[in-house]
C-alpha positions in Angstrom: 8.2 16.8 -19.7 10.7 14.4 -19.2 10.3 15.0 -14.9 7.3 12.7 -14.8 9.1 8.8 -15.5 11.3 10.5 -11.9 8.1 11.2 -10.0 6.9 7.7 -11.1 9.9 5.9 -10.2 9.5 7.5 -6.0 6.6 6.2 -6.5 7.6 2.7 -7.6 10.5 3.3 -4.7 7.6 3.9 -1.9 5.6 1.4 -2.9 8.1 -1.5 -2.8 9.3 0.9 0.8 6.0 0.3 1.9 5.5 -3.2 1.2 8.6 -4.1 2.9 8.5 -2.5 6.2 5.3 -3.9 6.5 5.9 -6.8 5.6 8.9 -7.3 8.3 6.2 -5.5 10.9 3.5 -8.7 10.8 7.0 -10.7 11.9 6.9 -8.7 15.6 4.3 -9.7 17.7 3.7 -6.7 20.2 4.8 -7.1 24.4 1.7 -5.9 26.9 2.9 -2.9 29.2 0.4 -4.2 31.5 -2.4 -7.1 32.5 -4.9 -5.3 30.4 -2.8 -4.8 27.4 -1.5 -8.5 27.9 -5.1 -10.2 28.3 -5.9 -8.5 25.2 -3.2 -9.6 23.4 -4.1 -13.3 24.6 -7.4 -12.8 23.1 -6.8 -11.3 19.9 -4.1 -14.3 19.0 -6.0 -17.0 20.8 -9.6 -16.6 20.7 -11.4 -17.9 17.7 -15.0 -16.7 16.2 -16.8 -19.3 14.6 -17.5 -16.8 11.4 -19.9 -19.7 9.6 -19.2 -22.0 7.1 -17.0 -23.6 9.2 -14.1 -21.0 9.6 -13.2 -20.1 12.4 -10.6 -17.4 13.3 -8.7 -15.0 15.2 -8.6 -11.3 15.5 -5.0 -12.0 14.8 -5.6 -14.2 12.2 -7.7 -11.6 9.8 -5.6 -8.9 10.8 -2.6 -11.1 9.8 -4.3 -11.5 6.2 -5.6 -7.6 5.7 -2.2 -6.6 6.5 -0.3 -9.0 4.2 -2.9 -7.7 1.3 -1.6 -4.3 2.0 1.7 -5.2 1.1 0.3 -7.2 -2.1 -1.3 -4.2 -3.2 2.2 -2.1 -2.8 4.2 -4.5 -4.6 1.3 -5.5 -7.2 1.6 -1.4 -7.8 5.6 -1.4 -7.8 5.6 -3.7 -9.9 3.5 -3.0 -12.5 4.6 0.9 -12.7 8.1 -0.9 -12.7 7.4 -2.7 -16.3 5.5 0.4 -17.8 8.5 2.5 -17.0 11.4 0.1 -18.0 9.5 -1.0 -20.9 8.8 3.1 -21.8 5.2 2.4 -22.8 3.4 5.1 -24.3 2.4 7.9 -22.4 -1.4 7.5 -22.9 -1.0 3.9 -21.0 1.3 5.3 -18.9 -1.2 8.1 -17.9 -4.1 6.0 -17.8 -2.1 3.7 -15.6 -0.4 6.0 -13.3 -4.3 7.4 -13.1 -5.3 3.9 -11.9 -2.5 3.6 -9.5 -3.6 7.1 -8.3 -7.2 6.3 -7.4 -6.6 3.0 -5.6 -3.9 4.7 -3.5 -5.4 7.7 -3.5 -8.9 5.6 -1.1 -6.6 3.5 0.8 -5.1 6.8 2.0 -7.9 8.2 3.2 -8.7 4.7 4.4 -5.2 4.7 6.2 -5.6 8.3 7.3 -8.9 7.3 9.1 -7.7 4.0 11.1 -3.9 3.5 11.5 -1.0 5.1 12.7 1.7 7.8 11.7 4.1 5.3 10.0 1.7 3.9 7.1 0.1 7.8 6.5 3.6 9.2 6.1 4.7 6.1 3.6 0.9 5.9 1.8 0.7 9.6 1.4 4.7 9.8 -0.3 3.2 7.4 -2.7 0.1 9.3 -3.1 1.9 12.6 -4.0 4.5 10.8 -6.2 1.5 9.3 -8.1 -0.3 12.7 -7.8 2.7 14.6 -10.2 3.3 12.0 -11.9 0.1 12.0 -13.5 0.0 15.6 -13.4 3.1 15.8 -14.8 2.5 13.0 -17.6 1.8 14.6 -21.1 -1.8 13.4 -22.6 0.1 11.6 -25.8 3.2 11.6 -27.6 2.8 14.2 -29.7 2.7 17.0 -26.5 6.7 16.0 -25.9 
C-alpha cells in the first residue's frame, strides 16, 4: 500500500514540469506565416481595450496574466504535495490534499481539453492521471496500512 507515494511523487514531477515548460513558453513570440497572421499578432499585442476603471490592456497582456496563473497553480500544487510527502503527513491529510488537488486539476484539465492544444492536454492529463491513481491507492487511515 506504500505505492501511493510513488504516484503522488509522479504527479509532483509533472506539476513542476508543466510549470517550467509553460513559463518558458511565455517568453517565446509567434512568427507570422502570412499577412493575415501578421495583422492579427500586431492587434493582439498592441491594441489596448478600455476595460473600465482606467484599465487598458491588450489581449496579449490578458493572455500573459492567465498563462502565468496556470504556471503558478502548477507550482502551488507541486509545492504543497512535496511538503506533505516530505513531512510524511498522516495519510488522512495526504488523501484529503490529493483529493483537493484532483478536484482542481481535474476541472482545469476539462477546460484545457476544450480550449487548448496537444502539449498542455498531455501534461495536464498526466497530472490528473497520477493524482487519480495516487488518491485511489492512498489508504483512508493509518490503521489500514
